[in-house]
C-alpha positions as CSV (number, residue, x, y, z in Angstrom):
1,M,106.4,76.8,64.5
2,V,102.9,76.7,63.9
3,P,101.0,75.2,66.8
4,T,98.6,72.4,66.1
5,R,96.7,72.6,69.6
6,T,95.1,75.2,71.9
7,V,94.8,74.7,75.3
8,A,92.5,77.0,77.5
9,I,92.8,77.3,81.2
10,V,89.5,77.7,82.9
11,G,88.0,78.2,86.4
12,R,86.2,80.5,88.9
13,P,87.8,83.7,90.2
14,N,90.6,83.6,92.1
15,V,92.0,79.9,92.1
16,G,95.5,80.4,90.4
17,K,94.5,80.5,86.2
18,S,97.0,83.3,85.6
19,A,99.9,81.6,87.8
20,L,99.4,78.5,86.2
21,F,99.4,80.5,83.0
22,N,102.7,82.1,83.7
23,R,104.2,79.1,84.5
24,L,103.5,76.8,82.0
25,T,104.8,79.7,79.5
26,G,107.6,80.3,82.0
27,K,107.3,84.1,81.3
28,Q,105.5,86.5,83.7
29,I,102.7,87.1,81.6
30,S,99.2,87.1,82.7
31,L,98.8,89.9,85.6
32,V,98.6,88.4,89.0
33,H,97.1,89.5,92.2
34,D,94.8,88.7,95.4
35,Q,92.0,90.7,94.2
36,P,89.5,88.2,92.4
37,G,88.8,89.0,88.8
38,V,91.8,90.9,87.9
39,T,92.0,88.7,84.1
40,R,88.8,89.8,82.0
41,D,90.2,89.3,78.5
42,R,91.4,86.3,77.0
43,I,94.9,86.3,76.8
44,S,97.0,83.7,74.7
45,H,100.8,82.5,74.2
46,L,102.8,80.1,72.2
47,C,103.7,77.4,74.7
48,H,106.8,75.2,74.4
49,Q,106.9,72.3,76.6
50,A,107.6,68.3,76.3
51,G,108.5,69.3,72.8
52,H,105.2,70.2,71.7
53,T,103.9,73.6,70.7
54,F,100.7,75.1,71.7
55,E,98.7,78.0,72.4
56,L,97.8,78.8,75.8
57,L,94.8,80.9,76.5
58,D,94.0,82.2,80.0
59,T,90.7,83.3,80.8
60,G,88.5,85.5,83.2
61,G,87.0,84.0,86.1
62,I,83.8,82.3,85.6
63,G,80.5,83.1,87.8
64,L,82.5,86.3,89.0
65,G,80.3,88.8,90.7
66,D,81.4,92.1,88.9
67,K,79.8,95.0,90.1
68,E,80.7,97.3,87.2
69,G,78.7,95.0,84.8
70,F,81.7,93.2,83.1
71,A,80.7,89.8,83.8
72,E,79.0,89.0,80.8
73,A,81.8,90.0,78.6
74,I,84.2,88.1,80.5
75,E,81.9,85.0,80.0
76,H,81.8,85.7,76.0
77,E,85.5,85.5,76.5
78,V,85.7,82.3,78.2
79,V,83.2,81.0,75.9
80,I,85.5,81.7,72.7
81,A,88.6,80.1,74.4
82,L,86.4,76.6,75.3
83,E,84.9,76.5,71.5
84,T,88.5,77.1,70.3
85,A,90.4,74.5,72.4
86,Q,91.1,70.9,72.4
87,D,92.1,70.8,75.5
88,I,91.0,72.2,78.6
89,L,92.8,72.9,82.2
90,F,89.9,73.0,84.8
91,V,91.7,75.0,87.8
92,V,90.0,74.8,91.4
93,D,91.2,75.8,94.6
94,G,92.5,72.9,97.1
95,R,92.5,75.0,99.8
96,D,88.9,75.8,99.6
97,G,87.5,72.6,98.4
98,L,84.9,71.8,96.4
99,T,82.3,74.8,95.9
100,P,79.3,75.3,94.2
101,L,80.5,77.0,91.5
102,D,83.2,74.6,90.7
103,Q,80.3,72.1,90.3
104,E,78.4,74.1,88.0
105,I,81.8,74.8,85.7
106,A,82.3,71.5,85.7
107,R,78.7,70.7,84.7
108,R,79.1,73.0,82.1
109,L,82.2,71.4,80.9
110,R,80.7,68.0,80.8
111,T,78.3,69.4,78.4
112,K,80.4,70.9,76.2
113,T,83.3,68.3,75.5
114,G,80.9,65.0,76.5
115,K,79.6,62.4,73.5
116,K,75.8,62.4,72.7
117,G,74.0,59.4,74.5
118,S,77.1,58.2,76.9
119,K,76.0,59.8,80.3
120,K,76.2,58.2,83.5
121,K,75.8,59.3,87.2
122,A,79.0,60.8,88.9
123,G,79.6,60.4,92.4
124,D,77.8,63.5,93.4
125,G,74.9,62.2,91.5
126,S,75.7,64.9,88.3
127,E,75.8,63.4,85.0
128,H,79.6,62.6,83.5
129,A,80.2,62.2,80.5
130,P,83.3,61.3,78.8
131,A,85.6,63.6,76.7
132,I,85.3,63.2,72.7
133,E,88.3,62.5,70.8
134,N,90.9,65.0,71.2
135,R,89.1,67.2,73.4
136,R,89.2,66.4,76.9
137,V,89.3,68.3,80.3
138,I,92.3,67.9,82.8
139,L,91.1,69.0,86.8
140,V,94.4,70.7,88.1
141,V,93.4,71.5,92.1
142,N,96.0,74.5,92.7
143,K,97.6,75.9,95.7
144,L,98.3,72.8,97.2
145,D,101.9,73.3,99.0
146,V,101.9,72.2,102.3
147,P,101.9,68.9,103.3
148,E,98.6,68.7,105.4
149,L,96.9,69.7,102.3
150,E,98.4,66.8,99.8
151,N,95.3,64.6,100.1
152,R,93.1,67.6,99.6
153,S,92.2,66.3,95.4
154,E,90.5,63.1,96.5
155,E,87.1,65.1,96.8
156,F,87.5,66.8,93.6
157,R,87.0,63.2,92.0
158,R,83.6,63.7,92.6
159,L,83.3,65.7,89.8
160,G,83.8,62.6,87.4
161,F,86.8,63.6,85.7
162,P,89.6,61.1,85.2
163,D,92.7,63.3,85.6
164,V,92.9,64.9,88.7
165,L,96.1,66.6,89.4
166,P,97.3,68.0,92.6
167,V,100.0,71.3,91.7
168,S,101.0,74.4,93.3
169,S,101.8,77.1,90.5
170,A,103.0,79.5,92.5
171,H,105.9,77.0,93.8
172,G,105.6,74.6,90.7
173,L,105.2,71.5,92.5
174,G,103.2,69.0,90.1
175,I,103.8,71.0,87.1
176,G,105.7,68.3,85.1
177,E,103.5,65.8,86.0
178,L,100.6,68.0,84.5
179,I,102.9,68.5,81.2
180,E,103.1,64.9,81.0
181,T,99.4,64.2,81.3
182,L,98.5,66.6,79.0
183,V,101.2,66.2,76.3
184,A,100.6,62.3,76.6
185,P,97.9,61.8,74.0
186,W,99.5,64.2,71.4
187,G,101.8,61.2,70.0
188,E,105.6,62.2,69.8
189,G,107.2,65.3,70.4
190,N,109.9,67.1,69.1
191,A,113.5,67.1,70.9
192,E,114.8,69.8,69.3
193,Q,114.1,73.5,70.2
194,P,111.2,75.1,67.4
195,E,113.5,77.1,65.3
196,R,112.9,81.0,65.5
197,P,111.6,83.0,63.3
198,S,114.1,84.8,61.0
199,K,114.4,88.3,61.7
200,A,112.4,89.6,58.8
201,D,109.9,87.2,59.9
202,Q,109.4,88.1,63.3
203,P,106.2,89.9,64.1
204,I,106.2,93.4,64.8
205,R,105.4,94.5,68.2
206,L,102.8,97.1,67.8
207,A,101.9,98.5,71.6
208,F,98.6,100.8,72.2
209,L,99.6,103.0,75.2
210,G,97.8,106.1,76.6
211,R,95.5,107.4,79.6
212,P,92.2,105.4,80.5
213,N,89.5,105.5,78.3
214,V,90.9,106.8,75.1
215,G,90.1,104.1,72.8
216,K,93.5,101.8,73.0
217,S,91.2,98.6,72.9
218,S,88.5,100.0,70.3
219,L,91.4,100.4,68.2
220,V,92.9,96.8,68.5
221,N,89.1,95.2,67.5
222,A,89.0,97.7,64.8
223,L,91.7,96.3,63.4
224,L,91.0,93.0,64.2
225,E,87.3,93.8,63.1
226,D,86.5,91.4,66.2
227,D,85.7,92.2,69.9
228,R,89.0,90.5,70.9
229,T,89.3,93.0,73.8
230,I,86.1,94.0,76.1
231,V,85.6,97.7,75.6
232,S,83.6,99.8,78.2
233,P,83.4,103.4,78.9
234,I,84.7,102.7,82.7
235,S,87.9,103.5,83.0
236,G,90.3,100.9,83.6
237,T,88.5,97.9,81.9
238,T,91.7,96.4,80.6
239,R,94.2,95.5,83.5
240,D,97.0,94.0,81.8
241,A,99.0,94.0,78.7
242,I,97.2,92.1,76.1
243,D,99.0,90.6,73.0
244,V,97.1,89.6,70.2
245,P,98.6,87.9,66.8
246,F,97.8,89.7,63.2
247,A,98.3,89.4,59.7
248,W,98.1,92.3,57.4
249,K,99.0,92.1,54.2
250,N,101.6,89.1,54.7
251,R,103.1,90.9,57.6
252,L,102.9,89.6,61.3
253,F,101.9,91.8,64.1
254,T,101.5,91.4,67.7
255,L,99.1,93.7,69.1
256,I,99.3,94.8,72.7
257,D,96.5,96.5,74.5
258,T,97.9,97.9,77.3
259,A,95.8,99.4,80.9
260,G,95.3,103.5,81.1
261,M,97.6,104.7,82.6
262,R,96.7,107.2,85.3
263,Q,98.7,110.0,87.1
264,H,101.0,108.5,89.8
265,R,99.3,110.6,92.3
266,K,95.8,108.9,91.6
267,V,96.8,105.9,91.4
268,R,96.3,104.4,95.3
269,D,95.0,100.7,94.8
270,P,97.8,98.7,94.5
271,L,95.8,96.2,91.8
272,E,96.1,99.5,89.5
273,A,99.9,100.2,90.1
274,K,100.2,96.7,88.9
275,M,98.7,97.0,85.9
276,T,100.5,100.5,85.3
277,G,103.9,98.6,86.0
278,R,103.0,96.3,82.9
279,S,102.0,99.2,81.1
280,V,105.3,100.6,81.6
281,H,107.3,97.5,80.3
282,T,105.0,97.3,77.7
283,I,107.1,100.3,76.2
284,N,110.7,98.6,76.6
285,R,109.1,95.3,74.5
286,A,107.6,97.0,71.9
287,N,109.1,97.8,68.2
288,V,106.6,100.8,68.0
289,C,104.7,102.7,70.1
290,V,101.0,104.2,69.3
291,L,100.1,107.1,72.0
292,V,96.6,107.7,71.6
293,L,95.1,110.9,72.6
294,D,91.3,112.1,72.7
295,A,90.1,114.5,70.4
296,M,87.9,116.3,72.6
297,E,90.6,116.7,75.6
298,G,93.5,117.5,73.6
299,V,97.2,116.7,75.4
300,S,97.1,116.3,79.0
301,M,100.0,116.3,81.2
302,Q,99.6,112.8,82.1
303,D,99.8,112.1,77.9
304,K,102.7,114.3,78.1
305,K,104.3,111.7,81.0
306,I,103.7,108.6,78.8
307,G,104.9,110.5,75.8
308,G,108.3,111.0,77.6
309,L,108.5,107.2,79.0
310,I,108.3,106.5,75.2
311,D,111.0,108.7,74.5
312,E,113.3,108.0,77.1
313,A,113.2,104.0,76.0
314,M,113.8,105.5,72.5
315,R,111.1,103.8,70.8
316,P,109.5,104.6,67.5
317,V,106.0,106.0,67.5
318,M,103.5,107.0,66.1
319,I,100.3,109.4,67.7
320,L,97.0,108.5,66.9
321,V,94.1,111.3,67.7
322,N,91.3,109.0,68.2
323,K,87.4,109.8,68.5
324,W,87.9,112.0,65.8
325,D,84.3,111.1,64.8
326,L,83.0,112.9,67.9
327,V,85.1,116.4,66.4
328,R,83.0,115.9,62.7
329,E,79.7,115.6,64.8
330,Q,80.2,118.8,66.2
331,G,80.8,119.9,62.5
332,D,84.5,120.9,63.1
333,A,86.7,118.3,61.5
334,S,88.0,120.4,58.7
335,R,91.7,120.3,57.8
336,K,92.3,123.5,59.5
337,K,91.0,121.6,62.8
338,E,93.7,119.2,61.9
339,L,96.5,121.1,61.2
340,E,95.6,123.7,64.3
341,F,95.5,120.3,66.6
342,T,98.7,119.3,65.1
343,A,100.4,122.3,65.8
344,N,99.4,121.8,69.5
345,I,100.5,118.3,69.8
346,R,103.7,119.5,68.3
347,Q,104.4,122.2,71.2
348,D,103.3,119.9,74.2
349,L,104.6,116.9,72.9
350,F,108.1,118.4,71.3
351,F,110.5,115.8,72.3
352,L,108.4,113.7,70.1
353,E,108.3,115.9,66.9
354,H,109.5,113.0,64.8
355,A,106.4,111.1,65.7
356,P,103.7,111.2,62.7
357,I,100.7,112.3,63.6
358,L,97.2,110.3,62.4
359,F,93.4,111.5,63.4
360,G,90.9,108.6,63.1
361,S,88.2,106.8,64.8
362,A,88.2,103.3,65.6
363,K,84.3,103.9,66.3
364,T,83.6,104.4,62.8
365,G,86.9,102.6,61.0
366,E,87.7,106.1,59.8
367,R,91.5,105.8,59.1
368,V,92.2,102.5,61.2
369,E,93.8,100.7,58.3
370,T,96.1,103.6,58.0
371,I,98.0,102.6,61.5
372,L,99.3,99.5,60.0
373,K,100.4,101.5,56.8
374,T,101.9,104.2,59.0
375,V,104.0,101.3,61.0
376,E,105.3,99.9,57.6
377,K,106.6,102.8,56.6
378,I,108.1,103.5,60.1
379,E,109.8,100.5,59.8
380,K,111.1,100.9,56.3
381,N,112.8,104.1,58.3
382,R,114.3,102.1,60.7
383,R,116.1,100.0,57.9
384,T,117.2,102.7,55.4
385,K,120.9,102.9,55.5
386,I,122.4,106.5,55.5
387,S,125.9,106.5,53.3
388,T,128.7,107.4,54.9
389,S,129.5,110.1,52.0
390,E,126.0,111.6,52.4
391,L,126.3,111.2,56.0
392,N,129.8,113.6,56.6
393,D,128.6,116.0,53.3
394,L,125.8,116.9,55.6
395,L,127.2,117.4,59.2
396,Q,129.8,119.5,57.3
397,K,127.7,121.7,55.7
398,A,125.2,122.0,58.8
399,Q,128.2,122.8,60.7
400,Q,129.3,125.7,58.2
401,K,125.9,127.2,58.0
402,Y,125.7,127.6,61.6
403,A,128.8,127.4,63.5
404,P,128.5,125.7,67.0
405,P,128.1,128.5,70.1
406,L,131.4,129.1,71.6
407,V,132.0,127.3,74.8
408,N,135.1,128.2,77.3
409,N,136.4,129.8,74.0
410,R,136.3,126.7,72.1
411,R,133.6,125.2,69.3
412,F,132.2,121.8,68.8
413,K,133.4,120.0,65.9
414,I,132.3,116.6,64.3
415,Y,135.1,115.2,62.4
416,Y,133.5,112.0,60.9
417,A,130.3,110.3,61.5
418,T,129.0,106.8,60.0
419,H,125.7,105.3,60.6
420,Q,125.5,101.7,61.9
421,I,122.2,99.4,62.3
422,D,122.7,96.4,64.8
423,E,121.9,93.2,62.2
424,T,121.6,91.1,65.2
425,Q,118.7,92.8,66.4
426,P,115.4,92.0,65.0
427,H,114.3,96.0,65.0
428,P,117.5,97.7,65.6
429,T,117.4,101.5,66.3
430,P,119.1,103.8,63.8
431,T,122.5,104.7,65.4
432,I,124.8,107.6,64.3
433,L,128.4,107.5,65.6
434,A,130.4,110.8,65.6
435,F,134.5,111.0,65.9
436,I,134.1,114.9,67.8
437,N,136.3,117.0,69.4
438,S,134.8,117.2,73.0
439,F,131.2,116.1,74.4
440,S,131.3,119.1,76.9
441,L,131.3,121.7,74.3
442,L,128.4,120.2,72.7
443,T,125.0,122.3,73.7
444,P,121.5,120.6,73.5
445,A,120.3,123.5,71.3
446,Y,123.4,122.7,68.6
447,R,122.4,119.1,69.0
448,R,119.3,119.4,68.4
449,Y,120.0,121.7,65.2
450,I,122.2,118.8,64.2
451,E,119.3,115.9,64.5
452,L,116.9,118.7,62.7
453,Q,119.2,118.8,59.8
454,L,119.7,115.1,59.5
455,R,116.1,114.2,59.8
456,D,115.2,117.2,57.1
457,K,117.5,115.1,54.3
458,F,117.0,111.5,55.6
459,P,113.8,109.2,55.8
460,L,113.7,109.0,59.2
461,E,110.1,109.9,60.6
462,G,108.8,107.8,63.6
463,C,112.7,106.7,64.7
464,P,114.1,108.0,67.5
465,V,117.9,108.4,66.6
466,R,120.8,106.9,69.2
467,W,123.8,109.7,69.0
468,V,127.2,107.7,70.1
469,W,130.2,110.4,70.4
470,K,133.8,109.3,70.7
471,E,136.2,112.1,71.3
472,K,139.4,111.9,69.7
473,M,142.6,112.4,71.5
474,T,143.8,116.3,72.0
475,D,146.9,117.4,71.4
476,K,147.7,117.6,75.2
477,D,146.8,114.3,75.2
478,K,149.7,113.2,72.5
479,G,152.7,111.1,73.8
480,K,150.4,109.6,76.7
481,E,148.6,106.3,76.8
482,P,145.9,106.5,73.9
483,R,142.5,106.4,75.3
484,R,138.9,107.6,73.9
485,R,135.8,108.6,75.6
486,N,132.7,107.3,74.4
487,K,129.8,109.3,75.4
488,Q,126.1,107.6,74.3
489,A,123.2,110.3,73.9
490,P,120.5,109.6,76.7
């Protein structure tokens, strides 16, 4: 269902905006931490409440005294959210009481939402104007979760907004009344749950992963042709996994920008540990992962670890060597250099040998659109059906060409195999179900040989292959209760 309204959550730092965002969406989307200024980018998600579907925006704290220089960029994202939204949830901290910064934000919101020429004085002497049609501010007094704080919301009425609602986002108190107040002017909602898009129409979740400062946010912005995420040479600029809807050639994508992942021994800040955990979780929910490397630094140990996480999760993957423009500036971006770089990647990331490798630059836009073309190819490969006859012909010839090694005077044997696609999954992993004599006879080297033969014959570039081994009953098992042991390859 296409959302008809946009609702923005704004306020000063550390008042619980992200906690409210997560409460309303029913998902742990925004990163929540006690440290002020955790949210920097504008985070959006479709929200379904009381029969209405709307886009909910989480924003960074207004007035953040950011020593790292992100205040201006955060402010820019907040302004965009305010200009986009028809309804604004202005969040304040009921425990702290009314602060001068709350008053300043209230003044700005009245300026943006009020009618010209209809100003009047509020209780604190500030100017108050009624909200224009279809655009209003709801004042949400958060963190009121103990009885002695129940009346703290009254002092915020001095700001002059008609709707003042006490809530506790962390405990869910007052959220129902907030939702009722929010949707009341929108008309009658649809009591039925919104229809889920068909499998073909579901967006491809494309996650950009890598070390800090390799250009993940710049790549997302280059694809969008917009400064959607904050970019800075300072490591750790992106703190959360940011989902951005995107359409290209009538195909829907969700671009996921993630926080840079440093080596575990270097992570001492609890906030950074949370950021890393969110990035790891993103791998599991992505349909295709883009492992971003720095062309000036090559493959590092941390790149190998991130690649290992992608491989372990069995996610389709491509490798993007970013900042190739810097290599070109040094006069060494020849085809020969690309081949040398590719060989090094294949050696260092041998477990991702099925991943296509692309060289480009987020800064200049070089080959950026090719990312989407490659993703489309990976999606096509994932859905390509391998006929049973062709698959078995390949496996039999492979065993004849190179016989499995002897293990305890026995050889591994594949009797029969079939390719399966789980149609219940929107983005299934190619699976080979193979009937064999004994899984204990399959050596890692021979399994790799079989998979290489499979990939040489069929279009599986970028896709992991899940092997499910079914052991057939041996002679010594005859006369006993039939049994089969299933082995799923890691």
